[in-house]
DRENPA-3360 file (N, C-alpha, C; in nm, 2 decimals, always signed):
BEGIN
1 = MNEFSLPR = +9.66/+10.50/+9.67/+9.70/+10.38/+9.75/+9.71/+10.26/+9.66 ~ +9.67/+10.27/+9.54/+9.68/+10.15/+9.45/+9.82/+10.11/+9.42 ~ +9.91/+10.21/+9.44/+10.05/+10.18/+9.40/+10.12/+10.10/+9.50 ~ +10.06/+10.08/+9.62/+10.12/+9.99/+9.72/+10.08/+9.85/+9.69 ~ +10.17/+9.75/+9.72/+10.14/+9.61/+9.68/+10.05/+9.54/+9.78 ~ +10.03/+9.59/+9.90/+9.95/+9.53/+10.00/+9.80/+9.56/+9.97 ~ +9.71/+9.47/+10.01/+9.57/+9.50/+10.00/+9.54/+9.61/+10.10 ~ +9.43/+9.69/+10.07/+9.40/+9.81/+10.14/+9.39/+9.79/+10.29;
9 = EELLLMIL = +9.32/+9.68/+10.33/+9.31/+9.65/+10.48/+9.44/+9.63/+10.54 ~ +9.53/+9.55/+10.48/+9.66/+9.53/+10.54/+9.75/+9.66/+10.54 ~ +9.73/+9.74/+10.44/+9.81/+9.86/+10.43/+9.76/+9.95/+10.55 ~ +9.63/+9.96/+10.57/+9.57/+10.04/+10.68/+9.63/+10.00/+10.81 ~ +9.63/+9.87/+10.84/+9.68/+9.81/+10.96/+9.83/+9.84/+10.98 ~ +9.90/+9.83/+10.87/+10.05/+9.86/+10.88/+10.07/+10.00/+10.91 ~ +10.00/+10.09/+10.85/+10.01/+10.24/+10.87/+9.97/+10.27/+11.02 ~ +9.86/+10.21/+11.06/+9.82/+10.24/+11.20/+9.92/+10.19/+11.30;
17 = EKYNTMVY = +9.97/+10.07/+11.28/+10.07/+10.02/+11.37/+10.20/+10.10/+11.37 ~ +10.24/+10.14/+11.25/+10.37/+10.21/+11.24/+10.36/+10.36/+11.29 ~ +10.25/+10.43/+11.27/+10.24/+10.57/+11.30/+10.15/+10.61/+11.41 ~ +10.09/+10.51/+11.48/+10.00/+10.55/+11.59/+10.07/+10.63/+11.70 ~ +10.20/+10.58/+11.73/+10.27/+10.65/+11.84/+10.31/+10.79/+11.80 ~ +10.36/+10.80/+11.68/+10.40/+10.93/+11.63/+10.28/+11.03/+11.63 ~ +10.16/+10.99/+11.59/+10.04/+11.08/+11.59/+10.01/+11.11/+11.73 ~ +10.00/+11.01/+11.82/+9.97/+11.04/+11.96/+10.07/+11.14/+12.02;
25 = RLAFSRTK = +10.20/+11.11/+12.00/+10.30/+11.20/+12.07/+10.29/+11.34/+12.02 ~ +10.27/+11.36/+11.89/+10.25/+11.49/+11.83/+10.13/+11.56/+11.89 ~ +10.02/+11.49/+11.89/+9.89/+11.55/+11.95/+9.91/+11.58/+12.09 ~ +9.98/+11.49/+12.17/+10.00/+11.51/+12.31/+10.09/+11.64/+12.33 ~ +10.19/+11.64/+12.25/+10.28/+11.76/+12.26/+10.21/+11.89/+12.23 ~ +10.11/+11.89/+12.15/+10.04/+12.01/+12.12/+9.93/+12.04/+12.22 ~ +9.86/+11.94/+12.27/+9.75/+11.96/+12.36/+9.78/+11.95/+12.51 ~ +9.89/+11.88/+12.54/+9.93/+11.85/+12.68/+9.82/+11.77/+12.75;
33 = SSHDAEDI = +9.74/+11.69/+12.68/+9.64/+11.61/+12.74/+9.63/+11.48/+12.68 ~ +9.64/+11.37/+12.76/+9.64/+11.24/+12.70/+9.50/+11.21/+12.64 ~ +9.39/+11.26/+12.70/+9.26/+11.24/+12.65/+9.24/+11.31/+12.52 ~ +9.28/+11.43/+12.51/+9.27/+11.50/+12.38/+9.35/+11.44/+12.28 ~ +9.47/+11.39/+12.31/+9.56/+11.33/+12.22/+9.50/+11.20/+12.16 ~ +9.44/+11.12/+12.25/+9.37/+11.00/+12.21/+9.26/+11.03/+12.11 ~ +9.18/+11.13/+12.14/+9.07/+11.17/+12.05/+9.12/+11.22/+11.92 ~ +9.23/+11.30/+11.92/+9.29/+11.35/+11.79/+9.34/+11.23/+11.71;
41 = MQNVFMKF = +9.41/+11.14/+11.78/+9.47/+11.02/+11.71/+9.36/+10.94/+11.64 ~ +9.25/+10.92/+11.71/+9.14/+10.84/+11.66/+9.08/+10.92/+11.54 ~ +9.07/+11.05/+11.55/+9.01/+11.13/+11.43/+9.11/+11.13/+11.31 ~ +9.24/+11.13/+11.34/+9.33/+11.13/+11.23/+9.32/+11.00/+11.15 ~ +9.32/+10.89/+11.22/+9.31/+10.76/+11.15/+9.18/+10.74/+11.09 ~ +9.07/+10.79/+11.15/+8.94/+10.78/+11.08/+8.95/+10.86/+10.95 ~ +9.01/+10.98/+10.95/+9.02/+11.06/+10.83/+9.11/+10.98/+10.72 ~ +9.21/+10.92/+10.77/+9.30/+10.84/+10.69/+9.22/+10.73/+10.62;
49 = IKSDVNFK = +9.14/+10.65/+10.70/+9.07/+10.54/+10.65/+8.97/+10.59/+10.54 ~ +8.90/+10.70/+10.57/+8.80/+10.76/+10.48/+8.86/+10.83/+10.36 ~ +8.99/+10.86/+10.37/+9.06/+10.94/+10.27/+9.06/+10.87/+10.13 ~ +9.04/+10.95/+10.03/+9.06/+10.90/+9.89/+9.18/+10.96/+9.82 ~ +9.28/+11.01/+9.91/+9.40/+11.06/+9.86/+9.48/+10.95/+9.80 ~ +9.54/+10.98/+9.68/+9.63/+10.88/+9.62/+9.77/+10.90/+9.67 ~ +9.81/+10.83/+9.77/+9.94/+10.85/+9.83/+10.05/+10.80/+9.74 ~ +10.16/+10.88/+9.72/+10.26/+10.84/+9.63/+10.37/+10.76/+9.70;
57 = SEEHIKAW = +10.38/+10.77/+9.83/+10.49/+10.70/+9.90/+10.45/+10.69/+10.05 ~ +10.53/+10.62/+10.12/+10.51/+10.62/+10.27/+10.55/+10.75/+10.33 ~ +10.64/+10.82/+10.28/+10.68/+10.96/+10.33/+10.56/+11.05/+10.31 ~ +10.49/+11.04/+10.20/+10.37/+11.12/+10.17/+10.26/+11.09/+10.28 ~ +10.25/+10.96/+10.31/+10.15/+10.92/+10.41/+10.19/+10.99/+10.55 ~ +10.32/+10.98/+10.58/+10.37/+11.03/+10.71/+10.34/+11.18/+10.72 ~ +10.38/+11.25/+10.61/+10.35/+11.40/+10.60/+10.21/+11.43/+10.62 ~ +10.12/+11.35/+10.55/+9.98/+11.37/+10.56/+9.93/+11.35/+10.70;
65 = LIKVTINL = +9.97/+11.25/+10.76/+9.93/+11.22/+10.90/+9.97/+11.33/+11.00 ~ +10.09/+11.38/+10.98/+10.14/+11.49/+11.06/+10.06/+11.62/+11.04 ~ +10.03/+11.65/+10.91/+9.96/+11.77/+10.88/+9.82/+11.76/+10.94 ~ +9.75/+11.65/+10.92/+9.62/+11.63/+10.98/+9.62/+11.64/+11.13 ~ +9.72/+11.58/+11.19/+9.73/+11.59/+11.34/+9.75/+11.73/+11.39 ~ +9.83/+11.81/+11.32/+9.85/+11.95/+11.36/+9.72/+12.03/+11.34 ~ +9.66/+12.00/+11.22/+9.53/+12.08/+11.20/+9.42/+12.04/+11.30 ~ +9.41/+11.92/+11.33/+9.30/+11.88/+11.43/+9.34/+11.93/+11.57;
73 = SKNLLTSA = +9.47/+11.93/+11.60/+9.51/+11.99/+11.73/+9.48/+12.14/+11.74 ~ +9.51/+12.21/+11.63/+9.49/+12.35/+11.62/+9.34/+12.38/+11.63 ~ +9.26/+12.30/+11.56/+9.11/+12.32/+11.57/+9.06/+12.30/+11.71 ~ +9.11/+12.20/+11.78/+9.07/+12.18/+11.92/+9.11/+12.30/+12.01 ~ +9.24/+12.34/+12.00/+9.29/+12.44/+12.08/+9.23/+12.58/+12.06 ~ +9.17/+12.60/+11.94/+9.11/+12.73/+11.91/+8.96/+12.72/+11.93 ~ +8.90/+12.61/+11.96/+8.76/+12.59/+11.97/+8.71/+12.66/+12.09 ~ +8.58/+12.71/+12.09/+8.52/+12.78/+12.20/+8.51/+12.69/+12.32;
81 = WFRKTTAL = +8.48/+12.56/+12.29/+8.46/+12.46/+12.40/+8.59/+12.45/+12.48 ~ +8.70/+12.44/+12.40/+8.83/+12.42/+12.47/+8.87/+12.54/+12.55 ~ +8.85/+12.66/+12.50/+8.88/+12.78/+12.57/+8.80/+12.80/+12.70 ~ +8.69/+12.74/+12.71/+8.60/+12.76/+12.82/+8.60/+12.64/+12.92 ~ +8.69/+12.55/+12.90/+8.70/+12.44/+12.99/+8.84/+12.44/+13.06 ~ +8.85/+12.36/+13.16/+8.98/+12.34/+13.23/+9.02/+12.20/+13.22 ~ +9.14/+12.18/+13.17/+9.19/+12.04/+13.15/+9.23/+11.98/+13.28 ~ +9.22/+11.85/+13.29/+9.27/+11.78/+13.40/+9.42/+11.77/+13.38;
89 = EDDLVVTM = +9.50/+11.77/+13.49/+9.64/+11.76/+13.47/+9.68/+11.61/+13.44 ~ +9.77/+11.60/+13.35/+9.83/+11.47/+13.31/+9.97/+11.47/+13.37 ~ +10.01/+11.35/+13.40/+10.15/+11.33/+13.44/+10.23/+11.32/+13.30 ~ +10.28/+11.43/+13.26/+10.34/+11.44/+13.12/+10.45/+11.34/+13.10 ~ +10.54/+11.32/+13.19/+10.65/+11.23/+13.16/+10.61/+11.09/+13.16 ~ +10.52/+11.05/+13.25/+10.47/+10.91/+13.25/+10.38/+10.89/+13.12 ~ +10.30/+10.98/+13.09/+10.21/+10.96/+12.97/+10.29/+10.94/+12.84 ~ +10.40/+11.02/+12.83/+10.48/+11.02/+12.71/+10.58/+10.91/+12.71;
97 = NEESEVYK = +10.60/+10.84/+12.83/+10.70/+10.74/+12.84/+10.84/+10.79/+12.80 ~ +10.86/+10.92/+12.84/+10.99/+10.98/+12.81/+11.08/+10.97/+12.93 ~ +11.20/+10.93/+12.90/+11.30/+10.92/+13.00/+11.38/+11.05/+13.01 ~ +11.37/+11.13/+12.90/+11.45/+11.25/+12.89/+11.39/+11.36/+12.98 ~ +11.48/+11.41/+13.06/+11.43/+11.53/+13.15/+11.40/+11.65/+13.06 ~ +11.46/+11.65/+12.94/+11.44/+11.77/+12.86/+11.30/+11.78/+12.81 ~ +11.23/+11.67/+12.79/+11.09/+11.67/+12.74/+11.00/+11.75/+12.82 ~ +11.01/+11.75/+12.95/+10.92/+11.83/+13.04/+10.94/+11.98/+13.01;
105 = FVLDLPSK = +11.06/+12.02/+12.98/+11.09/+12.16/+12.94/+11.03/+12.19/+12.80 ~ +11.04/+12.09/+12.71/+10.98/+12.11/+12.58/+10.83/+12.14/+12.59 ~ +10.76/+12.07/+12.68/+10.62/+12.08/+12.70/+10.58/+12.22/+12.76 ~ +10.68/+12.29/+12.82/+10.65/+12.42/+12.87/+10.66/+12.53/+12.77 ~ +10.71/+12.50/+12.65/+10.73/+12.60/+12.55/+10.60/+12.63/+12.48 ~ +10.58/+12.75/+12.43/+10.46/+12.79/+12.35/+10.45/+12.69/+12.24 ~ +10.32/+12.67/+12.19/+10.29/+12.57/+12.10/+10.37/+12.57/+11.97 ~ +10.39/+12.69/+11.91/+10.47/+12.69/+11.78/+10.61/+12.64/+11.80;
113 = YRTVIHLF = +10.67/+12.67/+11.91/+10.81/+12.62/+11.94/+10.81/+12.47/+11.97 ~ +10.71/+12.43/+12.05/+10.69/+12.29/+12.09/+10.68/+12.21/+11.97 ~ +10.60/+12.25/+11.87/+10.57/+12.17/+11.75/+10.70/+12.15/+11.67 ~ +10.77/+12.26/+11.64/+10.90/+12.25/+11.56/+11.00/+12.16/+11.63 ~ +11.02/+12.18/+11.76/+11.11/+12.10/+11.84/+11.07/+11.95/+11.83 ~ +10.95/+11.93/+11.85/+10.90/+11.79/+11.85/+10.92/+11.72/+11.71 ~ +10.89/+11.80/+11.61/+10.90/+11.74/+11.47/+11.05/+11.72/+11.44 ~ +11.13/+11.82/+11.48/+11.28/+11.81/+11.44/+11.35/+11.70/+11.52;
121 = YYEDMTTA = +11.33/+11.70/+11.65/+11.41/+11.61/+11.74/+11.34/+11.47/+11.76 ~ +11.21/+11.47/+11.77/+11.14/+11.34/+11.81/+11.09/+11.27/+11.68 ~ +11.07/+11.34/+11.57/+11.02/+11.27/+11.45/+11.13/+11.28/+11.34 ~ +11.25/+11.33/+11.37/+11.36/+11.33/+11.28/+11.33/+11.40/+11.14 ~ +11.25/+11.50/+11.15/+11.21/+11.57/+11.02/+11.32/+11.68/+10.99 ~ +11.34/+11.71/+10.87/+11.43/+11.82/+10.83/+11.35/+11.95/+10.84 ~ +11.42/+12.06/+10.84/+11.36/+12.19/+10.84/+11.27/+12.21/+10.72 ~ +11.31/+12.16/+10.60/+11.24/+12.17/+10.48/+11.11/+12.09/+10.49;
129 = NIAEVLNI = +11.11/+11.97/+10.55/+10.99/+11.89/+10.57/+10.89/+11.96/+10.67 ~ +10.95/+12.01/+10.77/+10.87/+12.08/+10.87/+10.80/+12.20/+10.81 ~ +10.87/+12.28/+10.73/+10.82/+12.40/+10.67/+10.70/+12.36/+10.58 ~ +10.72/+12.25/+10.50/+10.62/+12.20/+10.41/+10.49/+12.16/+10.49 ~ +10.51/+12.08/+10.59/+10.40/+12.03/+10.67/+10.32/+12.15/+10.74 ~ +10.40/+12.24/+10.80/+10.34/+12.35/+10.87/+10.29/+12.47/+10.78 ~ +10.33/+12.46/+10.65/+10.30/+12.56/+10.56/+10.35/+12.70/+10.59 ~ +10.48/+12.69/+10.63/+10.55/+12.81/+10.67/+10.69/+12.81/+10.59;
137 = KESTVRSQ = +10.76/+12.92/+10.59/+10.89/+12.93/+10.53/+10.99/+12.85/+10.61 ~ +11.09/+12.79/+10.54/+11.19/+12.72/+10.60/+11.28/+12.80/+10.69 ~ +11.29/+12.93/+10.66/+11.37/+13.02/+10.74/+11.29/+13.05/+10.87 ~ +11.16/+13.04/+10.87/+11.08/+13.06/+10.99/+11.10/+12.94/+11.08 ~ +11.10/+12.82/+11.02/+11.13/+12.70/+11.10/+11.26/+12.71/+11.17 ~ +11.37/+12.75/+11.10/+11.50/+12.76/+11.16/+11.50/+12.86/+11.27 ~ +11.43/+12.97/+11.25/+11.42/+13.08/+11.35/+11.35/+13.03/+11.47 ~ +11.24/+12.96/+11.45/+11.17/+12.90/+11.57/+11.25/+12.80/+11.64;
145 = LHRARNML = +11.32/+12.72/+11.57/+11.41/+12.62/+11.63/+11.52/+12.69/+11.72 ~ +11.57/+12.79/+11.66/+11.68/+12.87/+11.73/+11.62/+12.93/+11.86 ~ +11.50/+12.99/+11.85/+11.44/+13.06/+11.97/+11.40/+12.95/+12.07 ~ +11.35/+12.84/+12.02/+11.31/+12.73/+12.11/+11.43/+12.67/+12.19 ~ +11.54/+12.66/+12.12/+11.66/+12.61/+12.19/+11.70/+12.71/+12.29 ~ +11.70/+12.83/+12.26/+11.74/+12.94/+12.36/+11.64/+12.93/+12.48 ~ +11.51/+12.92/+12.45/+11.42/+12.91/+12.56/+11.45/+12.79/+12.65 ~ +11.47/+12.68/+12.59/+11.50/+12.55/+12.66/+11.63/+12.57/+12.74;
153 = REKMRGDE = +11.73/+12.63/+12.69/+11.85/+12.66/+12.76/+11.83/+12.74/+12.88 ~ +11.75/+12.84/+12.87/+11.72/+12.93/+12.98/+11.63/+12.86/+13.09 ~ +11.54/+12.78/+13.04/+11.45/+12.71/+13.14/+11.53/+12.60/+13.22 ~ +11.63/+12.54/+13.15/+11.71/+12.43/+13.21/+11.81/+12.50/+13.31 ~ +11.86/+12.61/+13.27/+11.95/+12.68/+13.36/+11.88/+12.73/+13.49 ~ +11.75/+12.77/+13.47/+11.67/+12.81/+13.59/+11.62/+12.70/+13.68 ~ +11.63/+12.58/+13.63/+11.59/+12.46/+13.71/+11.71/+12.41/+13.79 ~ +11.70/+12.43/+13.92/+11.82/+12.39/+14.00/+11.84/+12.24/+14.01;
161 = CFEF = +11.74/+12.16/+13.97/+11.75/+12.02/+13.98/+11.81/+11.97/+13.85 ~ +11.82/+12.05/+13.75/+11.87/+12.00/+13.62/+12.02/+12.03/+13.61 ~ +12.10/+11.93/+13.58/+12.24/+11.94/+13.56/+12.28/+11.92/+13.42 ~ +12.37/+12.00/+13.36/+12.41/+11.99/+13.23/+12.51/+11.88/+13.22;
% end
């Protein structure tokens, strides 16, 4: 972090302000719970504050935040506590402040497809960046995007309220 011109406290505030929405939305997309997303967001930024990683650029910081968010979400979703509890229903569209009707369909996708769709369309990441962050092959990302788009197409066709 020494390579950035801002003092550490100002840099931390700038990163928090710039990326808090991205981290929250990604966590929410993975957990479908505003409460879990808030907890994950808080933990991600606590890890960032405590981190001694020497970040090379702002893109490096963004990739690090996404990777930590995905890992913390995965840890929560696979924990014994999570598997044995029942989540309260969130109003997904209101919580995400999404005006797009498509987002409710995205949230119905299995987690691996939801994640690649979210990163590709909502965070404007390339398939190469997604592959790097998720630690999977780029061809796998392209395949998951293709399958997710097909699933979305089928879900939207099946919804009589949705018009193309």
